C-alpha positions as CSV (number, residue, x, y, z in Angstrom):
1,M,-173.6,178.4,78.2
2,N,-170.0,179.3,77.9
3,S,-167.1,177.3,77.1
4,F,-163.6,177.0,78.6
5,S,-160.2,175.7,78.1
6,P,-160.6,171.9,78.6
7,S,-156.7,172.0,79.0
8,A,-157.1,174.4,82.5
9,S,-158.5,173.5,86.3
10,L,-161.2,174.8,85.8
11,I,-161.9,176.2,89.6
12,G,-165.8,177.5,91.4
13,L,-165.8,180.6,94.2
14,F,-169.0,180.1,96.1
15,G,-168.6,183.0,98.5
16,G,-171.2,184.4,101.2
17,T,-171.4,184.3,104.8
18,F,-172.6,180.9,106.0
19,D,-174.3,182.3,108.6
20,P,-175.2,179.3,108.9
21,I,-174.5,176.9,105.7
22,H,-177.7,175.2,104.9
23,L,-178.9,172.8,103.2
24,G,-179.7,175.1,100.2
25,H,-175.9,176.3,99.1
26,L,-175.5,172.6,99.4
27,I,-177.9,171.5,97.4
28,L,-177.1,175.1,94.8
29,A,-173.5,173.9,95.1
30,E,-173.0,170.1,94.1
31,T,-176.1,171.1,91.2
32,A,-173.0,173.1,89.9
33,F,-169.6,171.2,90.5
34,E,-171.6,168.2,88.5
35,K,-173.0,170.3,86.1
36,L,-170.4,173.0,85.1
37,K,-167.8,169.3,85.6
38,L,-166.3,171.6,88.0
39,D,-162.9,170.5,89.3
40,Q,-162.4,172.3,92.7
41,L,-165.1,174.4,94.3
42,I,-163.9,177.2,97.3
43,F,-166.4,177.7,99.3
44,I,-165.5,182.1,100.7
45,P,-166.6,183.0,103.9
46,A,-166.8,186.6,104.3
47,K,-165.7,188.7,107.8
48,I,-168.6,191.0,106.6
49,S,-170.8,192.6,103.4
50,P,-169.8,196.0,102.0
51,Y,-173.6,196.8,101.9
52,K,-174.6,195.2,105.4
53,T,-171.5,197.0,107.7
54,N,-174.2,197.8,109.9
55,Q,-175.4,193.7,110.4
56,P,-172.0,191.6,111.7
57,P,-172.6,187.8,110.9
58,A,-174.6,186.5,113.6
59,A,-172.1,183.8,114.0
60,S,-168.0,184.3,114.6
61,A,-165.9,183.7,112.0
62,A,-164.3,180.4,113.9
63,D,-167.9,178.9,113.5
64,R,-169.2,179.9,110.6
65,V,-166.2,177.7,108.6
66,A,-166.5,175.2,112.2
67,M,-170.0,174.7,110.0
68,I,-169.1,174.9,106.9
69,E,-165.8,172.5,106.8
70,L,-168.3,169.5,108.6
71,A,-170.3,170.1,105.5
72,I,-168.1,169.4,103.0
73,A,-166.0,166.5,105.1
74,G,-165.3,164.5,102.6
75,R,-166.2,165.8,99.7
76,N,-163.0,165.5,97.1
77,G,-162.2,168.9,96.1
78,W,-163.8,171.3,97.6
79,S,-162.2,173.6,100.4
80,V,-162.7,176.4,102.5
81,D,-160.5,179.6,102.2
82,T,-160.3,181.7,105.1
83,R,-158.4,184.7,103.5
84,E,-160.9,187.4,104.0
85,L,-161.8,186.7,107.0
86,F,-158.6,188.3,108.0
87,R,-158.4,190.7,106.2
88,A,-159.6,194.6,107.1
89,G,-162.2,196.2,106.3
90,P,-166.0,194.9,104.5
91,S,-165.0,192.4,102.7
92,F,-165.1,192.9,98.0
93,T,-165.1,189.8,95.5
94,I,-162.2,191.7,93.5
95,D,-159.4,191.4,96.1
96,T,-160.2,188.0,96.2
97,V,-160.1,186.9,93.0
98,K,-157.6,188.8,91.7
99,E,-155.1,187.1,94.5
100,L,-156.5,183.7,93.5
101,Q,-155.7,184.0,90.5
102,Q,-152.0,184.8,90.9
103,E,-152.1,181.8,93.0
104,H,-153.8,179.6,91.0
105,R,-152.0,181.1,87.2
106,E,-152.9,178.1,85.3
107,A,-157.5,177.9,85.8
108,T,-160.4,179.5,84.5
109,F,-162.6,180.4,87.3
110,V,-166.4,181.0,88.4
111,F,-168.0,182.6,91.3
112,L,-170.9,181.7,92.2
113,I,-173.7,184.1,93.4
114,G,-177.5,183.6,94.6
115,E,-180.0,185.9,92.4
116,D,-181.3,186.8,95.8
117,Q,-177.7,189.2,95.6
118,L,-178.5,190.4,91.5
119,A,-180.2,193.3,92.1
120,G,-177.0,194.9,94.1
121,F,-174.4,193.4,91.7
122,P,-174.2,196.5,88.8
123,G,-173.2,198.3,92.8
124,W,-169.8,195.6,94.1
125,K,-166.9,197.1,93.5
126,E,-165.7,196.8,90.8
127,S,-168.6,195.2,88.7
128,E,-167.3,195.3,85.5
129,E,-163.9,194.1,85.5
130,L,-165.4,191.6,87.8
131,Q,-166.5,190.0,85.0
132,R,-163.9,190.6,82.2
133,L,-161.6,188.7,84.9
134,V,-165.1,185.5,85.8
135,S,-167.7,184.1,84.4
136,F,-170.6,183.9,86.7
137,V,-173.2,181.6,87.9
138,V,-176.1,182.4,88.4
139,L,-178.0,180.5,91.0
140,S,-181.4,180.5,90.5
141,R,-184.4,179.9,93.3
142,N,-187.3,180.7,91.3
143,S,-189.3,181.7,88.0
144,M,-188.7,186.1,89.5
145,T,-184.3,186.0,88.3
146,G,-184.7,186.2,84.5
147,P,-186.1,189.5,84.7
148,I,-183.9,190.5,87.5
149,L,-180.5,189.1,85.7
150,R,-180.9,191.0,82.2
151,N,-181.2,194.4,84.0
152,S,-178.3,193.5,86.3
153,M,-175.4,190.6,84.6
154,A,-174.1,190.6,80.7
155,D,-173.5,186.7,79.8
156,P,-173.4,185.4,82.6
157,I,-174.3,181.5,83.6
158,L,-177.7,180.2,84.9
159,L,-177.8,177.3,86.7
160,D,-182.1,177.1,88.0
161,R,-183.3,174.6,91.0
162,C,-185.6,176.2,92.5
163,I,-184.1,175.6,96.9
164,D,-185.9,178.3,98.5
165,I,-184.6,177.8,102.1
166,S,-182.3,181.5,103.8
167,S,-180.2,181.2,106.9
168,T,-182.6,184.6,107.5
169,E,-185.2,182.1,108.3
170,I,-183.3,179.6,109.8
171,R,-181.5,181.0,112.3
172,E,-185.4,183.4,113.1
173,R,-186.4,179.4,113.7
174,L,-183.3,179.0,116.0
175,A,-184.7,181.9,118.5
176,K,-188.0,180.6,118.0
177,N,-187.3,177.6,118.3
178,K,-188.7,176.1,116.0
179,N,-187.5,172.8,114.1
180,V,-185.2,173.2,110.9
181,D,-184.3,169.4,110.9
182,Y,-185.4,169.4,107.2
183,L,-183.7,173.1,106.4
184,L,-180.0,172.2,107.8
185,P,-177.2,169.1,107.4
186,S,-177.6,167.1,110.8
187,S,-174.2,167.9,111.2
188,I,-174.8,170.9,111.2
189,H,-177.3,171.0,113.6
190,D,-176.1,169.4,116.1
191,Y,-173.0,171.6,116.0
192,I,-175.7,174.8,116.2
193,K,-176.8,172.9,119.4
194,T,-173.3,171.9,121.4
195,K,-172.2,175.7,120.8
196,K,-175.5,177.5,121.7
197,L,-176.2,179.4,118.6
198,Y,-178.6,182.4,117.3
199,Q,-180.8,181.8,120.4
200,K,-182.7,184.6,121.3
201,R,-181.0,186.9,123.6
202,D,-182.9,189.0,126.1
203,C,-182.4,192.9,126.1
């Protein structure tokens, strides 16, 4: 595993659409926070993925931020950064990392990435430069991570925690009025019901 300077603040960055944030995200975030002994963990909701410009998030930016804030309420050192939501165009990780490094010059950064994003990582904007700026922490959710990892990224940190929950699955279950009690924190489920998010819409 990579070693980090004991004198520098160690900040974890967790990006994604979080549409919605769920227990899988939170369990993996907790695993990284504890095992890497992070000083801070920052959730960074994306305005829209560069690779899904024809599939914008189902929930509004305001709702996605509100759900993240509910999910991490009371957690010391956990926060949400909304800069990508106000940036024009798709969200590029390299731009966010460079901005944060300018704001936290004494900090060391790690970037959390799910194994489902690995195959497309070489196509990320300035992916080689990005790997020089931050250490990547790959959050594994199944046994297939290793082979994909070797072809996608150099010298990452692998955290193995098999939690296979997806936001897509949750949205589909909600649209069909199926139970999601064991996939979401109760505060997030209550918010979704109150705001009537992810309901099936008649064409």
